[in-house]
Every structure is written in structure tokens, then in C-alpha cells.
TIRO-2110 file (N, C-alpha, C; in Angstrom, 1 decimal):
// TIRO-2110
0.8, -1.2, 0.0, N, 1, A
0.0, 0.0, 0.0, CA, 1, A
0.9, 1.2, 0.0, C, 1, A
0.5, 2.2, -0.8, N, 2, A
1.2, 3.5, -0.8, CA, 2, A
0.4, 4.5, -0.2, C, 2, A
1.1, 5.5, 0.4, N, 3, A
0.4, 6.6, 1.1, CA, 3, A
1.0, 7.9, 0.5, C, 3, A
0.2, 9.0, 0.5, N, 4, A
0.6, 10.2, -0.1, CA, 4, A
0.4, 11.4, 0.9, C, 4, A
1.2, 12.4, 0.6, N, 5, A
1.1, 13.7, 1.4, CA, 5, A
1.5, 14.8, 0.4, C, 5, A
1.2, 16.0, 0.8, N, 6, A
1.6, 17.2, 0.0, CA, 6, A
2.6, 18.0, 0.7, C, 6, A
3.4, 18.7, -0.1, N, 7, A
4.4, 19.7, 0.4, CA, 7, A
4.4, 20.9, -0.5, C, 7, A
4.3, 22.1, 0.1, N, 8, A
4.3, 23.3, -0.6, CA, 8, A
5.7, 23.8, -0.6, C, 8, A
6.3, 23.8, -1.8, N, 9, A
7.7, 24.3, -2.0, CA, 9, A
7.7, 25.7, -2.6, C, 9, A
8.8, 26.3, -2.6, N, 10, A
8.9, 27.6, -3.3, CA, 10, A
8.7, 27.5, -4.8, C, 10, A
8.8, 26.3, -5.3, N, 11, A
8.7, 26.1, -6.8, CA, 11, A
7.3, 25.5, -7.1, C, 11, A
6.4, 25.3, -6.1, N, 12, A
5.1, 24.8, -6.4, CA, 12, A
4.8, 23.6, -5.5, C, 12, A
3.6, 23.2, -5.6, N, 13, A
3.1, 22.0, -4.8, CA, 13, A
3.8, 20.7, -5.3, C, 13, A
4.1, 19.9, -4.3, N, 14, A
4.8, 18.6, -4.5, CA, 14, A
4.0, 17.5, -3.9, C, 14, A
3.8, 16.4, -4.6, N, 15, A
3.1, 15.2, -4.1, CA, 15, A
4.2, 14.3, -3.7, C, 15, A
4.1, 13.8, -2.5, N, 16, A
5.0, 12.8, -1.9, CA, 16, A
4.2, 11.4, -1.8, C, 16, A
4.9, 10.3, -2.1, N, 17, A
4.3, 9.0, -2.0, CA, 17, A
5.3, 8.1, -1.2, C, 17, A
4.8, 7.2, -0.4, N, 18, A
5.7, 6.3, 0.3, CA, 18, A
5.0, 5.0, 0.6, C, 18, A
5.8, 4.0, 0.9, N, 19, A
5.2, 2.7, 1.3, CA, 19, A
5.9, 2.4, 2.7, C, 19, A
5.8, 1.2, 3.1, N, 20, A
6.4, 0.8, 4.4, CA, 20, A
8.0, 0.9, 4.4, C, 20, A
8.6, 0.8, 3.2, N, 21, A
10.0, 0.8, 3.1, CA, 21, A
10.6, 2.2, 3.0, C, 21, A
9.9, 3.1, 2.4, N, 22, A
10.5, 4.4, 2.2, CA, 22, A
9.7, 5.3, 1.2, C, 22, A
10.3, 6.4, 0.8, N, 23, A
9.7, 7.3, -0.1, CA, 23, A
9.8, 6.7, -1.5, C, 23, A
8.6, 6.6, -2.2, N, 24, A
8.5, 6.0, -3.5, CA, 24, A
8.3, 7.0, -4.6, C, 24, A
7.9, 8.2, -4.2, N, 25, A
7.7, 9.3, -5.2, CA, 25, A
7.7, 10.7, -4.7, C, 25, A
8.2, 11.6, -5.5, N, 26, A
8.2, 13.0, -5.2, CA, 26, A
8.1, 13.7, -6.6, C, 26, A
6.9, 14.3, -6.8, N, 27, A
6.7, 14.9, -8.1, CA, 27, A
6.1, 16.3, -7.9, C, 27, A
6.5, 17.2, -8.8, N, 28, A
5.9, 18.6, -8.9, CA, 28, A
4.6, 18.4, -9.6, C, 28, A
3.5, 19.0, -9.0, N, 29, A
2.2, 19.0, -9.7, CA, 29, A
2.4, 19.5, -11.1, C, 29, A
1.8, 18.8, -12.1, N, 30, A
1.9, 19.2, -13.5, CA, 30, A
3.1, 18.7, -14.2, C, 30, A
4.0, 18.1, -13.6, N, 31, A
5.2, 17.7, -14.3, CA, 31, A
5.0, 16.5, -15.2, C, 31, A
5.9, 16.3, -16.2, N, 32, A
5.8, 15.2, -17.0, CA, 32, A
5.9, 13.9, -16.2, C, 32, A
5.1, 12.9, -16.5, N, 33, A
5.1, 11.6, -15.7, CA, 33, A
4.6, 11.8, -14.3, C, 33, A
3.8, 12.8, -14.0, N, 34, A
3.3, 13.0, -12.7, CA, 34, A
2.6, 11.8, -12.1, C, 34, A
3.0, 11.4, -10.9, N, 35, A
2.5, 10.3, -10.2, CA, 35, A
2.8, 8.9, -10.9, C, 35, A
3.7, 8.9, -11.8, N, 36, A
4.1, 7.6, -12.4, CA, 36, A
4.6, 6.6, -11.4, C, 36, A
4.0, 5.5, -11.4, N, 37, A
4.3, 4.5, -10.4, CA, 37, A
3.5, 4.5, -9.1, C, 37, A
2.7, 5.5, -9.0, N, 38, A
1.8, 5.6, -7.8, CA, 38, A
0.7, 4.6, -7.9, C, 38, A
0.5, 3.7, -6.9, N, 39, A
-0.5, 2.7, -6.9, CA, 39, A
-1.9, 3.4, -7.1, C, 39, A
-2.7, 2.8, -8.0, N, 40, A
-4.1, 3.3, -8.2, CA, 40, A
-4.8, 3.4, -6.9, C, 40, A
-4.6, 2.5, -6.0, N, 41, A
-5.3, 2.5, -4.7, CA, 41, A
-4.2, 2.9, -3.7, C, 41, A
-4.3, 4.2, -3.3, N, 42, A
-3.4, 4.8, -2.3, CA, 42, A
-4.3, 5.7, -1.4, C, 42, A
-3.7, 6.1, -0.3, N, 43, A
-4.5, 7.0, 0.6, CA, 43, A
-3.6, 8.0, 1.2, C, 43, A
-4.2, 9.2, 1.3, N, 44, A
-3.4, 10.3, 2.0, CA, 44, A
-3.4, 9.9, 3.4, C, 44, A
-2.2, 10.1, 4.0, N, 45, A
-2.0, 9.6, 5.4, CA, 45, A
-0.8, 10.3, 6.0, C, 45, A
-0.8, 10.3, 7.3, N, 46, A
0.3, 10.8, 8.1, CA, 46, A
1.3, 9.7, 8.3, C, 46, A
2.5, 9.8, 7.9, N, 47, A
3.5, 8.8, 8.1, CA, 47, A
4.7, 9.6, 8.7, C, 47, A
5.4, 9.1, 9.7, N, 48, A
6.5, 9.8, 10.3, CA, 48, A
7.6, 10.0, 9.2, C, 48, A
7.7, 9.2, 8.2, N, 49, A
8.6, 9.4, 7.1, CA, 49, A
8.3, 10.7, 6.4, C, 49, A
7.1, 11.1, 6.2, N, 50, A
6.7, 12.3, 5.5, CA, 50, A
7.3, 13.5, 6.3, C, 50, A
7.3, 13.4, 7.6, N, 51, A
7.9, 14.5, 8.4, CA, 51, A
9.4, 14.6, 8.1, C, 51, A
10.1, 13.5, 8.0, N, 52, A
11.5, 13.5, 7.6, CA, 52, A
11.7, 14.1, 6.3, C, 52, A
10.9, 13.7, 5.3, N, 53, A
11.1, 14.2, 3.9, CA, 53, A
10.8, 15.7, 3.9, C, 53, A
9.8, 16.1, 4.6, N, 54, A
9.5, 17.6, 4.6, CA, 54, A
10.6, 18.4, 5.3, C, 54, A
11.1, 17.8, 6.3, N, 55, A
12.3, 18.5, 7.0, CA, 55, A
13.5, 18.6, 6.0, C, 55, A
13.7, 17.5, 5.3, N, 56, A
14.8, 17.5, 4.3, CA, 56, A
14.6, 18.6, 3.3, C, 56, A
13.3, 18.6, 2.8, N, 57, A
13.0, 19.6, 1.8, CA, 57, A
13.1, 21.1, 2.3, C, 57, A
12.7, 21.3, 3.6, N, 58, A
12.8, 22.6, 4.2, CA, 58, A
14.2, 23.0, 4.2, C, 58, A
15.1, 22.1, 4.6, N, 59, A
16.6, 22.4, 4.7, CA, 59, A
17.1, 22.7, 3.2, C, 59, A
16.7, 21.9, 2.3, N, 60, A
17.2, 22.0, 0.9, CA, 60, A
16.7, 23.4, 0.3, C, 60, A
15.4, 23.7, 0.5, N, 61, A
14.9, 24.9, -0.1, CA, 61, A
15.4, 26.2, 0.7, C, 61, A
16.0, 26.0, 1.8, N, 62, A
16.6, 27.1, 2.5, CA, 62, A
18.0, 27.4, 2.0, C, 62, A
18.4, 26.6, 1.0, N, 63, A
19.7, 26.8, 0.4, CA, 63, A
20.9, 26.1, 1.0, C, 63, A
20.5, 25.1, 1.9, N, 64, A
21.6, 24.4, 2.5, CA, 64, A
21.5, 22.9, 2.1, C, 64, A
22.6, 22.2, 2.2, N, 65, A
22.7, 20.8, 1.9, CA, 65, A
22.2, 20.0, 3.1, C, 65, A
21.1, 19.2, 3.0, N, 66, A
20.7, 18.4, 4.1, CA, 66, A
21.7, 17.4, 4.5, C, 66, A
21.8, 17.2, 5.8, N, 67, A
22.9, 16.3, 6.4, CA, 67, A
22.3, 14.9, 6.7, C, 67, A
21.2, 14.6, 6.1, N, 68, A
20.6, 13.2, 6.3, CA, 68, A
19.8, 12.9, 5.1, C, 68, A
19.5, 11.6, 4.9, N, 69, A
18.7, 11.2, 3.8, CA, 69, A
17.6, 10.3, 4.3, C, 69, A
16.3, 10.7, 4.1, N, 70, A
15.2, 9.8, 4.5, CA, 70, A
15.3, 8.5, 3.7, C, 70, A
14.7, 7.5, 4.2, N, 71, A
14.7, 6.2, 3.5, CA, 71, A
13.9, 6.3, 2.2, C, 71, A
14.5, 5.8, 1.1, N, 72, A
13.8, 5.8, -0.2, CA, 72, A
13.7, 4.4, -0.6, C, 72, A
12.7, 4.2, -1.4, N, 73, A
12.4, 2.9, -2.0, CA, 73, A
12.2, 3.1, -3.5, C, 73, A
13.3, 2.9, -4.2, N, 74, A
13.3, 3.1, -5.7, CA, 74, A
12.6, 1.9, -6.3, C, 74, A
11.7, 2.1, -7.3, N, 75, A
11.1, 1.0, -8.0, CA, 75, A
11.2, 1.3, -9.5, C, 75, A
11.8, 0.4, -10.2, N, 76, A
11.9, 0.6, -11.7, CA, 76, A
12.6, -0.6, -12.3, C, 76, A
12.9, -0.5, -13.5, N, 77, A
13.6, -1.6, -14.2, CA, 77, A
15.1, -1.6, -13.7, C, 77, A
15.7, -2.7, -13.9, N, 78, A
17.2, -2.8, -13.5, CA, 78, A
18.0, -1.7, -14.1, C, 78, A
17.7, -1.3, -15.3, N, 79, A
18.5, -0.2, -16.0, CA, 79, A
18.2, 1.1, -15.3, C, 79, A
16.9, 1.4, -15.1, N, 80, A
16.5, 2.6, -14.4, CA, 80, A
17.2, 2.7, -13.0, C, 80, A
17.1, 1.6, -12.3, N, 81, A
17.7, 1.6, -10.9, CA, 81, A
19.2, 1.9, -11.0, C, 81, A
19.9, 1.3, -12.0, N, 82, A
21.4, 1.6, -12.1, CA, 82, A
21.6, 3.1, -12.4, C, 82, A
20.8, 3.7, -13.2, N, 83, A
21.0, 5.1, -13.5, CA, 83, A
20.7, 5.9, -12.2, C, 83, A
19.6, 5.6, -11.6, N, 84, A
19.2, 6.4, -10.4, CA, 84, A
20.2, 6.3, -9.2, C, 84, A
20.9, 5.1, -9.2, N, 85, A
21.9, 5.0, -8.2, CA, 85, A
23.1, 5.9, -8.5, C, 85, A
23.4, 6.1, -9.7, N, 86, A
24.5, 7.0, -10.1, CA, 86, A
24.0, 8.4, -9.8, C, 86, A
22.8, 8.8, -10.1, N, 87, A
22.3, 10.1, -9.8, CA, 87, A
22.5, 10.5, -8.3, C, 87, A
22.3, 9.5, -7.4, N, 88, A
22.5, 9.8, -6.0, CA, 88, A
23.9, 10.1, -5.6, C, 88, A
24.9, 9.8, -6.5, N, 89, A
26.3, 10.0, -6.2, CA, 89, A
26.7, 11.4, -6.7, C, 89, A
25.9, 12.1, -7.4, N, 90, A
26.2, 13.5, -7.9, CA, 90, A
26.2, 14.4, -6.7, C, 90, A
27.3, 15.0, -6.3, N, 91, A
27.3, 15.8, -5.1, CA, 91, A
26.4, 17.1, -5.2, C, 91, A
25.9, 17.5, -4.1, N, 92, A
25.2, 18.8, -4.0, CA, 92, A
26.0, 19.9, -4.6, C, 92, A
25.4, 20.6, -5.5, N, 93, A
26.1, 21.7, -6.2, CA, 93, A
27.0, 21.3, -7.4, C, 93, A
26.9, 20.0, -7.7, N, 94, A
27.6, 19.4, -8.8, CA, 94, A
26.7, 19.1, -10.0, C, 94, A
27.3, 18.9, -11.1, N, 95, A
26.6, 18.4, -12.3, CA, 95, A
27.3, 17.3, -13.0, C, 95, A
26.6, 16.6, -13.8, N, 96, A
27.3, 15.6, -14.7, CA, 96, A
26.5, 15.6, -16.0, C, 96, A
26.9, 14.8, -17.0, N, 97, A
26.2, 14.7, -18.2, CA, 97, A
25.6, 13.3, -18.4, C, 97, A
24.6, 13.3, -19.4, N, 98, A
24.0, 12.0, -19.7, CA, 98, A
25.1, 11.1, -20.3, C, 98, A
26.0, 11.6, -21.1, N, 99, A
27.1, 10.7, -21.7, CA, 99, A
28.0, 10.2, -20.6, C, 99, A
28.3, 11.0, -19.6, N, 100, A
29.2, 10.6, -18.5, CA, 100, A
28.5, 9.4, -17.7, C, 100, A
27.2, 9.5, -17.5, N, 101, A
26.5, 8.4, -16.8, CA, 101, A
26.5, 7.2, -17.7, C, 101, A
26.3, 7.4, -19.0, N, 102, A
26.3, 6.3, -20.0, CA, 102, A
27.6, 5.6, -19.9, C, 102, A
28.7, 6.3, -19.9, N, 103, A
30.1, 5.8, -19.8, CA, 103, A
30.3, 5.0, -18.5, C, 103, A
29.8, 5.5, -17.4, N, 104, A
29.9, 4.7, -16.1, CA, 104, A
29.2, 3.4, -16.2, C, 104, A
28.0, 3.4, -16.8, N, 105, A
27.2, 2.1, -16.9, CA, 105, A
27.9, 1.2, -17.9, C, 105, A
28.4, 1.7, -19.0, N, 106, A
29.1, 0.8, -20.0, CA, 106, A
30.3, 0.2, -19.3, C, 106, A
31.1, 1.0, -18.6, N, 107, A
32.3, 0.4, -17.9, CA, 107, A
31.9, -0.7, -16.9, C, 107, A
30.8, -0.4, -16.1, N, 108, A
30.4, -1.3, -15.1, CA, 108, A
29.9, -2.7, -15.8, C, 108, A
29.3, -2.6, -16.9, N, 109, A
28.8, -3.8, -17.6, CA, 109, A
29.8, -4.4, -18.6, C, 109, A
31.0, -3.8, -18.7, N, 110, A
32.0, -4.3, -19.6, CA, 110, A
31.6, -4.0, -21.1, C, 110, A
30.8, -3.0, -21.4, N, 111, A
30.4, -2.7, -22.7, CA, 111, A
31.3, -1.6, -23.3, C, 111, A
31.4, -1.6, -24.6, N, 112, A
32.2, -0.6, -25.3, CA, 112, A
31.4, 0.8, -25.3, C, 112, A
30.1, 0.7, -25.3, N, 113, A
29.3, 1.9, -25.5, CA, 113, A
27.9, 1.7, -24.8, C, 113, A
27.4, 2.8, -24.3, N, 114, A
26.0, 2.8, -23.8, CA, 114, A
25.3, 4.1, -24.3, C, 114, A
24.1, 4.0, -24.6, N, 115, A
23.4, 5.1, -25.2, CA, 115, A
23.1, 6.2, -24.2, C, 115, A
23.5, 7.4, -24.5, N, 116, A
23.2, 8.6, -23.6, CA, 116, A
21.7, 8.8, -23.6, C, 116, A
21.0, 8.5, -24.8, N, 117, A
19.6, 8.7, -24.9, CA, 117, A
18.8, 7.8, -24.0, C, 117, A
19.3, 6.5, -23.9, N, 118, A
18.7, 5.6, -23.0, CA, 118, A
18.8, 6.1, -21.5, C, 118, A
20.0, 6.6, -21.2, N, 119, A
20.2, 7.2, -19.9, CA, 119, A
19.2, 8.3, -19.7, C, 119, A
19.1, 9.2, -20.7, N, 120, A
18.1, 10.3, -20.6, CA, 120, A
16.7, 9.8, -20.3, C, 120, A
16.3, 8.7, -20.9, N, 121, A
15.0, 8.2, -20.7, CA, 121, A
14.8, 7.8, -19.2, C, 121, A
15.8, 7.1, -18.7, N, 122, A
15.8, 6.7, -17.3, CA, 122, A
15.8, 7.9, -16.3, C, 122, A
16.6, 8.9, -16.6, N, 123, A
16.7, 10.1, -15.8, CA, 123, A
15.3, 10.8, -15.8, C, 123, A
14.7, 10.9, -17.0, N, 124, A
13.4, 11.5, -17.1, CA, 124, A
12.3, 10.8, -16.3, C, 124, A
12.5, 9.5, -16.1, N, 125, A
11.4, 8.8, -15.4, CA, 125, A
11.7, 8.6, -13.9, C, 125, A
12.7, 9.3, -13.4, N, 126, A
13.0, 9.3, -12.0, CA, 126, A
11.8, 9.7, -11.2, C, 126, A
11.4, 8.8, -10.3, N, 127, A
10.2, 9.0, -9.5, CA, 127, A
10.4, 9.8, -8.3, C, 127, A
11.6, 10.0, -7.9, N, 128, A
11.9, 10.7, -6.6, CA, 128, A
12.7, 11.9, -6.9, C, 128, A
12.1, 12.9, -7.5, N, 129, A
12.8, 14.1, -7.9, CA, 129, A
13.4, 14.8, -6.7, C, 129, A
14.5, 15.5, -6.9, N, 130, A
15.2, 16.3, -5.9, CA, 130, A
16.1, 15.4, -5.0, C, 130, A
15.5, 14.5, -4.3, N, 131, A
16.3, 13.6, -3.4, CA, 131, A
17.2, 12.7, -4.3, C, 131, A
16.7, 12.3, -5.4, N, 132, A
17.5, 11.6, -6.4, CA, 132, A
17.7, 12.7, -7.5, C, 132, A
18.8, 13.4, -7.5, N, 133, A
18.9, 14.6, -8.1, CA, 133, A
19.1, 14.6, -9.7, C, 133, A
18.0, 14.3, -10.3, N, 134, A
18.1, 14.3, -11.8, CA, 134, A
18.3, 15.7, -12.4, C, 134, A
18.0, 16.7, -11.6, N, 135, A
18.2, 18.1, -12.1, CA, 135, A
19.7, 18.4, -12.3, C, 135, A
20.5, 17.6, -11.7, N, 136, A
22.0, 17.8, -11.9, CA, 136, A
22.6, 17.2, -13.1, C, 136, A
21.8, 16.7, -14.0, N, 137, A
22.3, 16.1, -15.3, CA, 137, A
22.0, 17.1, -16.4, C, 137, A
23.0, 17.3, -17.2, N, 138, A
22.9, 18.3, -18.3, CA, 138, A
23.4, 17.6, -19.6, C, 138, A
23.2, 18.2, -20.7, N, 139, A
23.7, 17.7, -22.0, CA, 139, A
25.2, 18.0, -22.0, C, 139, A
25.9, 17.2, -22.9, N, 140, A
27.3, 17.3, -23.0, CA, 140, A
27.8, 18.7, -23.4, C, 140, A
26.9, 19.4, -24.1, N, 141, A
27.3, 20.8, -24.5, CA, 141, A
26.9, 21.8, -23.5, C, 141, A
26.4, 21.4, -22.3, N, 142, A
26.0, 22.3, -21.3, CA, 142, A
24.5, 22.7, -21.4, C, 142, A
23.8, 22.0, -22.2, N, 143, A
22.4, 22.3, -22.4, CA, 143, A
21.5, 21.8, -21.3, C, 143, A
20.7, 22.7, -20.7, N, 144, A
19.8, 22.3, -19.6, CA, 144, A
18.5, 21.7, -20.2, C, 144, A
18.6, 20.5, -20.5, N, 145, A
17.5, 19.8, -21.1, CA, 145, A
17.1, 18.6, -20.3, C, 145, A
15.9, 18.1, -20.6, N, 146, A
15.4, 16.9, -20.0, CA, 146, A
15.0, 16.8, -18.6, C, 146, A
14.5, 17.9, -18.0, N, 147, A
14.0, 17.8, -16.7, CA, 147, A
12.4, 17.7, -16.7, C, 147, A
11.9, 16.6, -16.2, N, 148, A
10.4, 16.4, -16.2, CA, 148, A
9.6, 17.5, -15.5, C, 148, A
10.3, 18.2, -14.5, N, 149, A
9.6, 19.3, -13.8, CA, 149, A
9.6, 20.6, -14.6, C, 149, A
10.3, 20.6, -15.7, N, 150, A
10.4, 21.8, -16.5, CA, 150, A
11.8, 22.5, -16.3, C, 150, A
12.2, 23.1, -17.4, N, 151, A
13.5, 23.8, -17.4, CA, 151, A
13.6, 24.9, -16.4, C, 151, A
12.6, 25.6, -16.2, N, 152, A
12.6, 26.7, -15.2, CA, 152, A
12.9, 26.2, -13.8, C, 152, A
12.3, 25.1, -13.5, N, 153, A
12.5, 24.5, -12.1, CA, 153, A
14.0, 23.9, -12.1, C, 153, A
14.4, 23.4, -13.1, N, 154, A
15.8, 22.8, -13.2, CA, 154, A
16.8, 24.0, -12.9, C, 154, A
16.6, 25.1, -13.6, N, 155, A
17.5, 26.3, -13.4, CA, 155, A
17.4, 26.8, -12.0, C, 155, A
16.2, 26.8, -11.4, N, 156, A
16.1, 27.3, -10.0, CA, 156, A
16.7, 26.4, -9.0, C, 156, A
16.6, 25.0, -9.2, N, 157, A
17.2, 24.1, -8.3, CA, 157, A
18.8, 24.2, -8.4, C, 157, A
19.3, 24.3, -9.6, N, 158, A
20.7, 24.4, -9.8, CA, 158, A
21.2, 25.7, -9.2, C, 158, A
20.5, 26.8, -9.4, N, 159, A
20.8, 28.1, -8.8, CA, 159, A
20.8, 28.0, -7.3, C, 159, A
19.8, 27.4, -6.7, N, 160, A
19.7, 27.2, -5.3, CA, 160, A
20.9, 26.5, -4.7, C, 160, A
21.4, 25.5, -5.5, N, 161, A
22.6, 24.8, -5.0, CA, 161, A
23.9, 25.5, -5.4, C, 161, A
23.8, 26.7, -5.9, N, 162, A
24.9, 27.6, -6.3, CA, 162, A
25.8, 26.9, -7.3, C, 162, A
25.2, 26.3, -8.3, N, 163, A
26.0, 25.7, -9.4, CA, 163, A
26.4, 26.9, -10.3, C, 163, A
27.7, 26.8, -10.8, N, 164, A
28.1, 27.9, -11.7, CA, 164, A
27.4, 27.7, -13.0, C, 164, A
26.6, 28.6, -13.4, N, 165, A
25.7, 28.5, -14.6, CA, 165, A
26.3, 29.1, -15.8, C, 165, A
27.6, 29.6, -15.7, N, 166, A
28.2, 30.3, -16.8, CA, 166, A
28.3, 29.4, -18.1, C, 166, A
28.6, 28.1, -17.9, N, 167, A
28.8, 27.3, -19.1, CA, 167, A
27.5, 26.5, -19.5, C, 167, A
26.4, 26.8, -18.9, N, 168, A
25.1, 26.1, -19.1, CA, 168, A
24.2, 27.0, -19.9, C, 168, A
23.3, 26.4, -20.7, N, 169, A
22.3, 27.3, -21.4, CA, 169, A
21.0, 26.5, -21.6, C, 169, A
20.0, 27.3, -21.8, N, 170, A
18.6, 26.8, -22.0, CA, 170, A
18.5, 26.4, -23.5, C, 170, A
17.9, 25.3, -23.8, N, 171, A
17.8, 24.9, -25.3, CA, 171, A
16.9, 25.9, -26.0, C, 171, A
17.1, 26.0, -27.3, N, 172, A
16.3, 26.8, -28.1, CA, 172, A
14.9, 26.1, -28.3, C, 172, A
13.9, 26.9, -28.5, N, 173, A
12.5, 26.4, -28.7, CA, 173, A
12.5, 25.3, -29.7, C, 173, A
11.8, 24.3, -29.5, N, 174, A
11.7, 23.2, -30.5, CA, 174, A
12.6, 22.0, -30.2, C, 174, A
13.5, 22.2, -29.2, N, 175, A
14.4, 21.1, -28.9, CA, 175, A
13.8, 20.4, -27.6, C, 175, A
14.5, 19.4, -27.2, N, 176, A
14.0, 18.6, -26.1, CA, 176, A
14.0, 19.4, -24.8, C, 176, A
12.9, 19.8, -24.4, N, 177, A
12.7, 20.6, -23.1, CA, 177, A
12.2, 19.6, -22.1, C, 177, A
END
């Protein structure tokens, strides 16, 4: 059984979902893939976990790096899980590229090459936004593309973390936003 709660962030309303193991979802209302993976039968409920997640978010949105991580329960394909595990290793205030993640996975699997587009698909379907920091992934050319919450939110999250934005740019209209 999954349970839900809401959180009002400076970037808009966020839906939280959890089960007995940990946080299973964190989505901005209106984002692409909103509530993807949320059980059809779920109920709004008070869980102590939600207090921890909201405290983590309060610290994060105050511009500080949280010093703890609430329990999370990632659910996805083996490939998605491998990508999301790499996302968790990107430090606060840091960025990486889709191709760098693809290279890490290729080396781990002993492959000559891994598709950065496949990595982008897994990053885009991350169900636990912010805590699993998919906003820290950019295109190889510094393009701020591919954030399900929207490019504006991606920019604001990176700015909040004090990422040097000088080499990053917003894609032109008509490209993958």
C-alpha cells in the first residue's frame, strides 16, 4: 500500500508518496510523468517518514545541503535503478552529463558503449525528484535539457545549489525541453 502527502515548496506544490520501506515518489504537480508508479489504490496519510522528507525539503529549499537522507524505495527496471543509483552520487552543487553516466554504466557492464539517450529516458522517469537529483544532469554541451519538472525548475534548483551556470544554457525552442 502506498500513502501520499503534499508539500508546498517555493517552486510549487509537490506530491509525496511512500510505502512501508521508504519514499517512493516526489513529483511537482503538473510535471511530465506526474505520479508515475503511484498505486491506483493509495491513501493520503500521516507517516513519520513524511515529516523527515518535509524536513529534508525545508533544509534544501533554505539553500543548505541536508545532512541526512530519508529512507527511499526506488522502483523501476534494473536499468533505471542503475541510472538512479548513479544520480544519487552526484554531489550537492555538482553536475554531470548524460554521456558521463552512460560511460559509467558501460564500464560497469563491460560494454564498449551505452546510449546517452537511454540514460536520458531513465533520468526523465526518476520518480523521486530532488532527493534523487536528476536536475543535476545536463547535456554534454551544457544544455539544460530533459527535466520532467520543467527547465525553469531545473534552473532554479541548480541556482539554489549555487551551481556555476556560466557554461550552461537553455535549449532553443523546439528542442528537447
